[in-house]
C-alpha positions in Angstrom: 0.0 0.0 0.0 1.3 3.4 -0.8 1.8 5.9 1.7 -0.1 9.2 1.4 1.9 12.3 0.5 1.6 15.8 1.9 0.0 18.2 -0.5 3.2 20.2 -0.9 5.1 16.9 -1.8 3.3 16.7 -5.1 3.9 20.3 -6.2 5.9 20.8 -9.4 9.2 22.2 -7.8 12.9 21.4 -8.4 15.8 22.1 -6.2 18.5 24.5 -7.2 22.1 24.4 -6.2 22.3 28.2 -5.9 20.9 31.7 -6.6 22.7 35.1 -7.2 21.7 37.8 -4.7 23.4 41.2 -4.8 26.1 39.6 -7.1 26.8 36.8 -4.5 26.0 33.1 -5.3 24.2 31.7 -2.4 23.4 28.1 -1.7 22.4 25.7 1.1 24.5 26.4 4.2 25.1 30.1 3.4 23.9 32.6 5.9 21.6 35.6 5.2 19.8 38.5 6.8 15.9 38.4 6.3 14.5 41.6 4.7 10.8 40.7 3.9 9.0 43.1 1.6 6.5 45.4 3.3 2.8 44.4 3.6 3.6 40.7 4.5 2.1 38.7 7.3 3.1 38.6 11.0 6.0 36.3 10.5 7.5 38.9 8.2 7.3 41.4 11.0 8.8 38.9 13.6 11.5 37.7 11.3 12.7 41.0 9.8 16.4 41.6 10.1 17.0 38.2 11.8 19.9 36.0 10.4 19.1 32.6 9.0 20.8 29.8 7.2 19.7 28.6 3.8 18.4 24.9 3.9 17.4 24.6 0.2 16.5 26.5 -2.9 13.5 25.5 -4.6 12.2 26.7 -8.0 8.5 26.7 -8.6 6.7 26.0 -11.9 6.7 29.7 -12.9 10.6 29.8 -12.5 10.7 31.7 -9.2 13.4 30.8 -6.7 12.3 30.5 -3.1 14.9 30.2 -0.3 14.0 27.7 2.5 15.7 29.1 5.5 16.0 28.1 9.2 16.4 31.1 11.5 19.7 31.0 13.4 18.2 31.9 16.9 15.3 29.4 16.6 15.8 26.7 19.4 14.0 24.4 16.9 16.1 25.2 13.8 17.2 21.5 13.8 13.6 20.6 13.1 13.6 23.0 10.1 16.6 21.2 8.9 14.3 18.0 9.0 11.7 19.6 7.0 9.4 20.0 10.0 6.8 22.8 9.6 6.8 25.9 11.7 10.8 25.9 11.7 11.5 26.5 7.9 10.5 29.7 6.3 10.4 30.6 2.6 11.7 33.9 1.2 12.3 35.2 -2.3 15.9 36.2 -3.4 15.1 39.8 -3.1 13.9 39.4 0.4 17.4 38.4 1.8 20.8 40.1 2.2 23.9 37.9 1.9 26.2 37.9 5.0 29.9 37.5 4.8 31.0 33.9 5.0 33.8 32.8 7.2 37.2 33.3 5.3 35.7 36.1 3.3 
């Protein structure tokens, strides 16, 4: 018998290795500062200017890249890395600011 899948598991997306933001190639493991666009929801207000780590980059069927991030000061960020809801947040490339990487 087949296991049921969550609705988001059947969406037509693909994973990208990197995306360019402000001239910098960012990929999973890179750190960013969150800069959500005005007019978002309460999470945008709470997460604004927090630092986060990119967990994955997913491209939707319209070709838009979405960065799945875990917030650095979230005590449950390890759950986000395990794809648990509530600990992984999505932002578009123009809503993040690259942070200097160690060794830069």
